[in-house]
C-alpha positions as a Markdown table, in Angstrom:
| # | Residue | x | y | z |
|---|---|---|---|---|
| 1 | Met | -0.1 | 0.2 | -0.2 |
| 2 | Glu | 3.1 | 2.4 | 0.7 |
| 3 | Thr | 3.6 | 2.5 | -3.0 |
| 4 | Tyr | 0.1 | 3.6 | -4.1 |
| 5 | Ser | 0.2 | 6.5 | -1.7 |
| 6 | Phe | 3.8 | 7.4 | -2.9 |
| 7 | Leu | 2.6 | 7.1 | -6.7 |
| 8 | Arg | -1.0 | 9.0 | -5.6 |
| 9 | Thr | 1.2 | 11.5 | -3.8 |
| 10 | Leu | 3.3 | 12.3 | -7.3 |
| 11 | Ala | 0.5 | 12.3 | -9.5 |
| 12 | Asp | -1.3 | 14.7 | -7.3 |
| 13 | Ser | 1.7 | 17.3 | -7.0 |
| 14 | Trp | 4.2 | 17.1 | -9.1 |
| 15 | Ala | 2.6 | 15.8 | -12.3 |
| 16 | Leu | 0.0 | 18.5 | -11.6 |
| 17 | Leu | 2.5 | 20.9 | -11.9 |
| 18 | Ala | 4.9 | 19.8 | -14.8 |
| 19 | Leu | 1.6 | 19.1 | -16.9 |
| 20 | Thr | 0.6 | 23.4 | -16.0 |
| 21 | Val | 4.0 | 24.0 | -16.6 |
| 22 | Ile | 4.4 | 22.7 | -20.1 |
| 23 | Phe | 0.9 | 24.2 | -21.0 |
| 24 | Val | 1.9 | 27.5 | -20.1 |
| 25 | Gly | 5.0 | 26.9 | -22.1 |
| 26 | Val | 3.1 | 26.1 | -25.2 |
| 27 | Val | 0.7 | 29.2 | -25.1 |
| 28 | Val | 3.6 | 31.4 | -23.8 |
| 29 | Phe | 5.2 | 30.0 | -27.4 |
| 30 | Val | 2.3 | 30.0 | -29.5 |
| 31 | Phe | 1.6 | 33.9 | -28.3 |
| 32 | Arg | 4.7 | 35.4 | -28.8 |
| 33 | Pro | 5.6 | 38.2 | -30.5 |
| 34 | Ser | 8.0 | 37.4 | -32.6 |
| 35 | Gly | 6.2 | 34.4 | -33.9 |
| 36 | Arg | 3.6 | 36.2 | -35.7 |
| 37 | Arg | 4.5 | 36.8 | -39.3 |
| 38 | Ala | 5.6 | 33.1 | -39.4 |
| 39 | Gln | 1.9 | 32.0 | -38.2 |
| 40 | Lys | 0.2 | 34.2 | -40.5 |
| 41 | Asp | 2.6 | 32.7 | -43.1 |
| 42 | Ala | 1.7 | 29.4 | -42.5 |
| 43 | Ala | -2.0 | 30.7 | -41.8 |
| 44 | Glu | -2.5 | 32.1 | -45.3 |
| 45 | Ser | -0.3 | 29.7 | -46.9 |
| 46 | Ile | -3.1 | 27.9 | -48.4 |
| 47 | Phe | -4.4 | 30.5 | -50.2 |
| 48 | Arg | -1.2 | 31.8 | -52.5 |
| 49 | Asn | -2.3 | 30.1 | -55.6 |
| 50 | Glu | -5.8 | 30.8 | -55.7 |
| 51 | Thr | -5.8 | 31.4 | -59.8 |
| 52 | Arg | -2.9 | 28.3 | -61.0 |
| 53 | Pro | -1.2 | 25.8 | -59.1 |
| 54 | Ala | 2.1 | 26.6 | -58.2 |
| 55 | Glu | 4.8 | 25.3 | -60.8 |
| 56 | Asp | 7.1 | 22.2 | -59.7 |
| 57 | Lys | 10.3 | 23.6 | -59.1 |
| 58 | Thr | 11.3 | 19.8 | -58.7 |
| 59 | Lys | 10.9 | 18.8 | -62.6 |
| 60 | Glu | 14.2 | 19.9 | -64.9 |
| 61 | Asp | 13.6 | 21.5 | -68.0 |
| 62 | Glu | 13.6 | 18.5 | -71.1 |
């Protein structure tokens, strides 16, 4: 029963603290001011070539 109590205490305190710190870190990372350009670029990337498909730059001209 001692192992159960230890694991229960560990999960109640330290695991909760670790998950909270990870969550706050992710939120701060996403909403940082320097990431605005990258996020806007990713959000608008599907609308770049609306009139025609993008040119295939991987094929060599034959």
